[in-house]
N, C-alpha and C positions, 0 to 999 in steps of 0.2 A: 503492500500500499504505500509506505513513506516514499519509494522510488519514483510513485505516479504522482507524486505532489509537486507542486511550484508554488513560489510564494507572491501571493499579492503585494502592492506596493504598500506604503505606508500611506492612510487616509484615504485609502479605496473606499473603506467602510465609514458607515456614520451612524448612531444612535439614531433607532426610528426606521431604518430601512427595512424592507423584507428581502430576505434573501434568495439571491438566485441560484446559488449553489450550497454544497455543504461546506462547512469550514473546520479545519482541521489545525492541529499543532504541529510542530516539527517532527514530532514523532509519531504523527498518523492517527493520535487521538481524536475523535469527531469531538468538537465543541458545540457546532450548531449545527441542525440540520436546515437543507433547502426548505424554504417556503416561512421560516422562523422571521419573527420581529426581533430585531435587535434592541432590547431594551437596555437604558442608559445602566452600566454598573461600572465597578472597577476593572472587570474582565474586559468588558466591551470597549471600555476607554483605552486599555493597553493593546487589544486588538487595532483600533482607529489608529493610535501612533505606532505602531511596531509592524503592523500587518498580520495576514494568518497565511493560511495554506489552501488551496483548494487543488481537486484532482485535475490533472491535465485535460482530461476529456470534457469538462465542464466550461472551457473556455471558448471564446469564440477563434483564437488563435490557433488553437488545436483543431478544431472543426474546418478552417481554411486550410491549413497544412495537409491534413489528412485529405481532404477532397483534392488538393492540387496533386497529392503523390499518387490518388488513384486515378486521377484524369491521365496523368503522364504514362501510366501502367497501360492502360486502354490505349493510349495513342500508339503505344509502343507495341500494340498485339500480343501483350503478355496473355496467358491461358487464364481462364476464369478461376480455376483453381487455385492459380498462384497468386492471382489477384486478393481471393480473398484470405488467403494463408498473411499475406503482407498485410491487410486490414485488420488482421486480428493480432499482428504484433507492432502495429505502428505505436512509436512513443514520439514524444516533443523531448528528445533528448538535450536538443541546441538549447533549450529554455531552460536547463535544470544544472545548478542550482541558480541560474542569472534571474534577471528581473523580466515579465512579460513584458514584449513588444508591442506596444498597441498601436494599431491602425488610426487614419485620420480622425474617424468618428468617435473611437472608443477613447482617443487621446482627450478629444474636444470633452466628453463627458466626464473623464478623470480630470481634469483640470477645472472643470465645474463645479465637480465636488470639493475639490481641495479648495477652492475659492469660497465656496458655501461655508465651509467646515472653519477657514480662518477668518470670515466677516462675524461669524455668529458666536464665536469663543469668547467670554466676558474678559479674562486675565490671560490672554495666549501666551504660551513660553517661547522665547526665544523668536518675537514676532517680525522683527526687522529682519533676519536671515531669513524666515520664512516667506516674507512678500518676494525677498529677492529671488528666491529658488522659484516661487511661484512665476514671478516676472521674466525669469530666463527662459523658464521651460514652454511658457506660451509665446515668447519672443521667437525662440529657436525653430518652433511649428511655423510663425508666420515667415522669418527669413527662409526658410527651406523651401516652403511650397507658398509665398505670398496671394496669388491669385484663389487657390484651392482653399484655402484658410479664410481669407474673407467671403468667398462663396457659402463655405460651410456655415460660418459664424453669423452673417446677415441671415442667411435663409431659416436657420434652425430659431434665431431668435425672433424673426418677423411671424414665426408659425405657434411660437410658445408663450405663454406669460406667467408660467412656474418657474420658479428659481429666477425670477426677474433680475434680481440684485446681483447674482452671480453672474448671470450672462450678459448683463449691462456692463460691468466691471470689466470683464475678459474683452468685448467688444470695444470699449473706452481704450484701454491699454493699447491695443492693436492699432487703432486708428490715430492716437496720440503718437505712436512711435513713427509711423508714416508721415503725421505731418511735422513732427521734430526732424525727420530726415529731409523733407521739403524746404523746410525753412532753414536748414543746416544750422541748428542749435547747438552751442556748446556742448561736450558729452556731460558735464555735470547737471546741466540744465534740462538736456533730455531724460537722466536716470531721475531727475526730481518730477518730470510731467509724467513720467512712467509710474512711478510710486502712488503719485497723486490719483491719477487715473484708477488704480486699484483701488485705492482706501477713502476716495472723496466720500462715501456714504458708510463710514467705518461707524459702527454704533446705531445706524439708522435703517440697516438693510431689511431688519423685520418689517419697519414700517413700512417700508417701499414695496416689499411684497405683500403685504396687507391692502394697500392701496391697489398693486397693480390687479389684485382678486377681487375689488369692489364691483358690484353689478351697477353701481349708480354712482352720483357724484360724493365727493368725500365730507364728511362732516366738518365742520369747525373744529372741534376737538381732533378730528385725524389730521387735519391740515397744522394745527398748531403743533401736534407731535414731531413733524418735520421741521419747522420753523427753526432757522438758524441752527439746523444742523453741520454745517459746515465748520460752525465754529466749534461746536462740541466736538466734532471728530477731529479737528485737528489739536484741540486739548489733551483728548484721550491718545492720540497718535504721541504727542510728545510726551505723555507718562509712559508709553511704551518703548520709549528709546529713538523715535526718528527726531533727528535734532537738525534737518536741513530746513532751513528758513524758507528757501522759495518752495520746497514741497508743502510745508505747513500753510504758507500764504495761499498756495492754489487752492488745497482744500478747504481752508477758512474763506476764500470769496469766490468759490467756482460758482456760486449763484448771484453774485452780485458785482460782478467785473463787467461795466457797460461797455458801450461802443466806443471806437475810436482807435487811433493808430496803436500797432502794437510797439513802435520804436520810442515812444513816448513814457513808455511805461516802466516800472522796476521789474527786476526778474521775476518776483512772485506775481506782480500782477499780472505779467505777460502770459505768465504759464496759465494763471485763473481763467483768463479771458478765452486762450485756447482751448482750456478744459470745459468752459461752459459752453462753448459753440460745438464742441465734439458730442459732449453729455447731450445735448438738444438734439443733436442730428440721431444720435442712436437711441433715444429714447421714442424718437416719431417714427424708427424703423420697426419699433416693439409694441404687439398688442396689449389691451387691457383687457380685461372681462368687460369693460363698459365699452370700448371702442375698437375698432380694429387698427392694425399698423397701415402706413402711409406708404404709397407707393415710393421706390428708390428717387425719383424724378422729383417728387413732391418734397420729399425730406431736403434734397439738395437744393432746392431752389429756396425754400424757406432758410437755410443756413446761410446761401450766397447773401443776403440782403439783410442788414442790422437792425435792431430795435427800431431804429429812425428811417428804414425803408433805404439805407444807402449801401452800396457795396460792401461787404464786409471782409477785411484783410484774414482773419481767421477761417472764415467761411470759403472763402477763394482758395486759401491754402488747402482745406479738405477736399474740395472739389477736385482740385489738379491731382490729388494723389488715389482719390476713388472713380472718380469720372462722375457724369450727370446720372448713370444707369450702372450704381455697384454692382460689383459681383455678388450674387445672390439674390438679385431683384428680379422681378417678373416684367417682361415687356411683350407688347404684340408688333409683328414686323409688317411691312407695307403689303407683303402677299398674304396676309391673314393668319399665319402661323402663331403661336405662342410659346415662348421659351423662359429660359433663365439666364441671364448674363453668367458666364463662367470665367470670363477672363475680361481685364480691362485692354483698351485698345490703344492706339498710337494719338487719338484724339479722344476728348473728355465723352463726346457723343456717339462713338464709333465702337463699342466694345465686341467681342466676339459673345455669342449667343448660342445656347443648346437648346434646339427646338423640341419641344416633348407633346404639343398638338399640332397635327396638320391644317392646312387650309379647310380641308372639309369639317372640322371640328373634333375629328376622333383622334384618340391617344395615340402616339407611336410607340412601336415596341421597344425602340430604344432613343437616346437623345442623339440628335444630329446637328452636329455644327454647323453656324452660318456666320458668315463674315458681312457686319452690317455697312461695311464702305459700300457695299454694291448695294443700286439703287432698288432694286426688286428686293432685297432683304434689310433695307433699312429700318430703322425703329421707328413706327408709326406711334406710339402710344407706349407708356409705364402703368403697369396695372400694379395695384394693392394686391397682397399675398393672398388675401380672402376669395380673390375672383378667379385663382387658381383651383379648379374644383378636381384636382389629381393627386394621386400619391407618387410623389418624386421620388427616384431611385437614385440618392445621393451617392453611392457606392459607383454608379455608373457614371454619375457626372464626376466625381474625383478623377476617373481614369482619363478621362480627356486631355 
């Protein structure tokens, strides 16, 4: 039994979750069975912090590797009896005792869980180091596959209002990093903006999640609970060891920084303005129970102009890096096809689109790339995510 176990990364688990697999200790002793709810206890907290062990057969990685191995044997015309024997003896030896290698969607879910856990802890130990580790893991995914990562995060954020705060923090982090590159911010300011993006709502994430789940308008008491949360977050972050003045100022003022040129501001106020505009953009891409998410183009247009109706420097920098139709947004082409933007183009209004629904209105068997620089395939309209009445195979899109 123990030889078939592989370790889950620390903080993959969380109290309250329903287990999709059996959990074991390193010696193979069953701790919790599949289907059980992890109730908060010293043992569960130790598993959250240190990780646990699962059977390799229970992981997505095992299933994918096994399917690939069997497909290869079939293509090689191996006799069925030998294929059956190979299937019986298949093991994920390369993953033992190493860490599970997560695919793009699993990695996103893992980062989401880590973010949720970190933002919900009242007195997290080693907070600054954990924020840095989370930031580095998220940015590694972005820098390795920027368009695929944006597509995945924007699309999934546009379809779900559960775990709003964690999703929003990660999306804001990635957008802030892209804008920091575009503006050529100094490394220390770039790091401060990244940290502020992850922690701007620290201590108020539960209130934000409750607001996202409201079926109607927020009550005065609920709005009051979020009033001045930037100030409170900055104070808590300071107590937890965050001492970067620009980071703390950006968090403190991320709802207060008004319109105007960036150059005339101090470092913290400049970051606060960038964070405010990116925060608003990401929020408009996400739904609430009480309203649908905006279309990508509508969110982009709204951030391009400031509160006075003038071109906004921070908003313009954001649109330069994500385009008018961000990866993950839904569009209709001039020929009547409907698809999802999967890659940014050479210009802001000419991305690459994967068509999902044909001219007749029928779903296609798989995504078909389209170059929107061609007149017949140009984008005719940006659609709200709710207008796409179709299950999207993200795994197929991520292979484009």
